[in-house]
C-alpha positions in Angstrom: 128.2 45.0 -46.2 131.3 43.3 -44.9 134.1 42.8 -47.4 137.3 40.3 -47.2 140.0 41.2 -49.9 142.5 38.7 -50.0 145.8 40.7 -50.3 146.7 44.1 -50.8 148.5 44.4 -53.6 148.1 46.0 -57.6 144.6 44.8 -58.1 143.2 44.2 -54.9 144.9 46.6 -52.8 143.9 48.9 -55.6 140.2 48.4 -55.7 139.9 47.5 -52.5 141.3 50.7 -51.3 138.7 52.6 -53.4 136.2 50.8 -51.9 137.6 51.6 -48.2 137.8 55.0 -49.5 134.3 55.2 -50.0 133.1 54.2 -47.0 132.7 50.3 -47.1 133.7 48.0 -44.4 136.6 46.4 -46.3 139.2 44.2 -44.1 142.4 43.0 -46.0 143.7 39.8 -45.5 147.6 39.7 -46.0 151.1 38.2 -44.9 152.5 39.4 -41.8 155.3 41.5 -43.7 152.7 43.3 -45.6 150.4 44.1 -42.5 153.2 45.6 -40.4 154.2 47.8 -43.6 150.6 49.0 -43.9 150.8 49.6 -40.0 153.4 51.6 -40.6 152.9 53.6 -44.1 149.0 52.9 -44.6 147.9 51.7 -47.9 149.0 54.3 -50.4 147.8 54.5 -54.3 149.0 56.7 -56.7 147.0 57.1 -59.8 146.3 60.1 -62.2 142.7 58.6 -63.2 141.7 58.1 -59.9 143.6 60.6 -57.6 145.8 59.3 -54.8 144.8 58.2 -51.7 146.6 57.0 -48.3 144.3 55.1 -45.9 144.9 53.0 -42.7 143.1 49.7 -43.7 141.8 46.9 -41.6 143.9 43.7 -41.7 144.1 40.2 -40.8 146.6 38.0 -41.0 146.1 34.0 -41.7 144.8 32.6 -38.2 142.7 35.8 -37.7 140.2 35.1 -40.6 136.4 34.1 -39.5 132.9 34.0 -41.0 130.8 36.9 -41.4 132.0 38.4 -44.9 129.0 38.8 -47.4 131.9 39.2 -50.2 135.5 37.9 -50.5 137.5 39.3 -53.2 139.8 37.2 -54.4 142.6 38.8 -56.5 145.7 36.0 -56.1 147.8 34.9 -58.9 146.9 31.6 -60.3 150.2 29.5 -59.5 149.3 30.5 -55.8 145.4 28.9 -55.9 146.3 26.1 -53.4 147.1 28.1 -50.7 144.9 31.1 -51.4 141.9 28.6 -51.3 142.8 27.5 -48.0 143.3 30.7 -46.8 139.8 32.3 -47.5 138.3 29.1 -46.6 137.8 30.4 -43.1 135.5 33.2 -44.3 133.3 31.0 -45.9 132.5 28.6 -43.6 128.5 28.2 -42.8 128.0 28.8 -46.8 126.7 32.4 -46.3 129.7 34.1 -48.4 130.4 34.6 -51.9 133.7 34.3 -53.6 134.3 37.6 -56.1 137.4 36.2 -58.1 139.0 38.9 -60.3 141.9 36.3 -62.1 142.2 36.3 -65.3 141.1 33.1 -67.8 138.4 30.8 -66.6 139.7 28.0 -65.2 140.4 29.0 -61.4 136.3 28.9 -61.8 136.5 24.6 -61.5 138.5 24.9 -58.6 136.3 27.3 -56.7 133.1 25.8 -57.6 134.3 22.3 -56.4 135.8 24.2 -53.4 132.8 26.3 -52.3 130.2 25.4 -54.3 129.2 26.7 -57.7 126.1 29.2 -55.6 128.9 30.9 -53.5 131.1 32.0 -56.6 130.3 34.7 -58.3 131.8 35.8 -61.9 134.4 39.0 -62.3 137.0 40.3 -64.2 139.2 43.4 -63.6 140.3 46.1 -66.0 143.3 48.2 -64.9 147.5 48.2 -65.2 149.0 48.4 -61.8 151.8 47.4 -59.7 153.0 47.4 -56.4 156.3 49.5 -55.9 159.4 48.3 -53.9 158.2 50.7 -51.0 154.7 49.5 -50.8 152.8 51.8 -52.9 150.3 51.1 -55.2 150.9 52.4 -58.7 148.1 52.7 -61.5 149.5 53.2 -64.8 146.8 53.7 -67.2 143.3 54.9 -67.2 141.3 51.9 -67.0 140.1 51.2 -63.5 136.9 49.0 -63.9 135.5 45.8 -62.4 132.8 43.7 -64.0 131.1 41.4 -61.5 128.1 39.4 -61.6 125.8 36.2 -60.6 126.7 32.7 -62.2 123.6 31.5 -60.0 120.5 32.8 -59.6 120.6 32.5 -56.0 123.5 35.8 -56.1 121.2 38.4 -57.4 120.7 39.7 -54.0 124.4 39.9 -53.4 125.4 41.4 -56.8 122.8 44.2 -56.1 123.8 44.7 -52.5 127.6 44.8 -53.8 126.7 47.3 -56.4 125.4 49.5 -53.9 127.9 49.6 -51.5 130.5 50.2 -54.7 128.2 52.9 -55.6 130.4 55.9 -54.5 133.8 54.1 -55.2 136.6 56.1 -57.5 136.3 53.6 -59.6 134.0 51.8 -62.0 132.3 48.9 -60.6 130.0 47.2 -63.0 127.4 44.8 -62.5 127.2 42.4 -65.6 124.6 39.9 -65.9 126.3 38.2 -68.8 129.4 38.1 -66.7 130.9 35.2 -68.2 130.9 36.7 -71.9 133.0 39.3 -70.5 135.3 36.7 -68.8 136.0 35.2 -72.1 136.1 38.5 -73.7 139.1 39.9 -71.4 140.9 36.2 -71.6 141.0 36.9 -75.6 142.5 39.8 -75.1 144.7 39.1 -72.7 146.0 36.0 -74.2 146.9 38.2 -77.3 148.5 41.0 -75.2 150.5 38.4 -72.7 151.4 36.0 -76.0 152.6 38.9 -78.3 154.5 41.0 -75.3 156.3 38.0 -73.9 157.0 36.2 -77.0 158.7 39.6 -78.7 159.9 41.3 -75.3 158.0 44.6 -76.1 155.0 46.2 -75.8 152.5 46.7 -78.6 153.7 49.9 -80.2 157.2 48.4 -80.6 155.8 44.9 -82.5 153.5 47.2 -84.7 156.2 49.1 -86.2 157.9 45.8 -87.5 157.1 44.7 -90.6 155.1 41.5 -89.6 153.7 42.6 -85.9 150.5 43.9 -86.4 149.8 40.7 -88.7 151.1 38.1 -86.4 148.7 39.8 -83.6 145.6 39.7 -85.3 146.3 36.4 -85.8 146.9 35.3 -82.3 143.7 37.4 -81.4 141.7 35.4 -84.3 142.9 32.1 -82.8 141.9 33.0 -79.5 138.5 34.6 -80.7 137.8 30.7 -82.5 138.8 29.0 -79.2 136.3 31.3 -77.3 133.4 30.8 -80.2 133.8 27.2 -79.5 133.5 27.3 -76.3 130.2 29.1 -76.9 131.5 32.7 -76.0 131.6 34.2 -79.6 134.0 37.6 -79.0 131.3 40.2 -80.3 132.2 42.1 -83.7 132.5 45.4 -82.0 134.8 44.2 -78.9 137.1 42.5 -81.5 137.5 45.6 -83.5 138.0 47.5 -80.9 140.6 45.0 -79.5 142.3 44.9 -83.1 143.0 48.4 -82.8 144.5 48.7 -79.1 146.7 45.9 -80.1 148.1 47.3 -83.4 148.5 50.6 -82.2 151.6 52.3 -83.4 153.4 54.1 -80.8 151.7 52.1 -77.6 153.2 51.6 -74.6 150.5 48.8 -73.9 152.1 45.5 -72.5 151.1 42.9 -70.3 152.1 42.5 -66.4 153.1 39.1 -67.8 155.7 40.8 -69.6 157.0 42.7 -66.6 156.7 39.4 -64.5 159.1 37.5 -66.9 161.8 40.2 -67.6 162.3 40.5 -63.7 162.8 36.5 -63.8 159.3 36.0 -61.5 156.7 33.3 -61.9 154.1 34.1 -65.0 150.5 32.7 -65.3 151.8 31.4 -68.8 149.9 28.1 -68.0 146.8 29.8 -66.6 146.4 32.1 -69.8 148.1 30.4 -72.8 148.4 27.0 -71.9 144.5 26.7 -70.9 143.6 28.4 -74.3 146.0 26.0 -76.4 144.3 23.3 -74.1 141.0 24.2 -75.0 142.1 24.8 -79.0 142.8 21.2 -78.9 140.1 20.0 -77.6 138.2 21.4 -80.6 140.9 20.1 -82.6 141.5 24.0 -84.1 144.3 25.1 -85.7 146.0 27.7 -83.5 149.6 27.7 -84.7 150.6 31.5 -83.0 148.9 30.4 -80.0 150.9 27.1 -80.3 154.1 28.9 -80.6 153.5 31.5 -77.7 152.0 29.4 -74.9 155.2 26.9 -75.6 157.5 30.0 -75.4 156.3 30.3 -71.7 155.5 27.1 -71.1 159.8 27.0 -71.9 160.3 30.0 -69.5 158.4 27.9 -66.5 160.9 24.6 -67.5 164.0 27.0 -67.4 163.0 28.6 -64.4 162.2 25.1 -62.4 165.3 23.6 -63.5 167.8 27.1 -62.8 166.0 26.6 -59.3 166.7 23.0 -58.3 169.9 23.1 -59.4 
């Protein structure tokens, strides 16, 4: 199986690197500066959970991509979607390849389906906390390193089986899930709560839980996001929600969303894709979601401010 990974950053670089480490045929589609750095220093992963590794990866840049890949792992940020779609399009000419998106939320599926056809867009979700260091090293920050993937169309069963076989020896957990859209919704409920609260409070979960009202507000936001998922037909299972409740209110926890790092560094954030899209669905169903509205508005305001400052 030939696999193309868009980007070699915190998510694509990590999981693509683990596949390459296991002997899979992986090529990374990267920008020229990243290609130059990878050629010089290799693809380096630092991880207590999976072990450190340094590889010499196969790379291509825009203009060098051709058809022939069975899987295109799509790990772009939501605000980079238009350009990212154009970048992978040559790999999917002829209608034989399949996109495995590992973005958070759900709204990117509509764009991918419209561009490449639903029968060529798998479902996928990544569970990892990682970051791309200034020196180009990918640093794994927690114990989670899992991808769930699965078919959204009957024609995708064979390629999902093939990808499961190709990833079997990787030092990460690649799990096929037939109810993949449920898994994606479950992750979205968690992330919207985590990002909403940690960005709003500018602190990790443990600091929020140490306050008088932090845990209650966090659980209120979790309940609102779960209500949105239920209204869309993807109710969060009771055991999953109970697990999220414990994770999101654990005193002393350093758990936070990567979106908080984006905001604190003054970078772009996926507030609209994660919180704004969730709020839009809540409004469609006329659900009362006051904490979600505050969290989404907070990140929307951040985006408006950044745009104004950039223009001035």
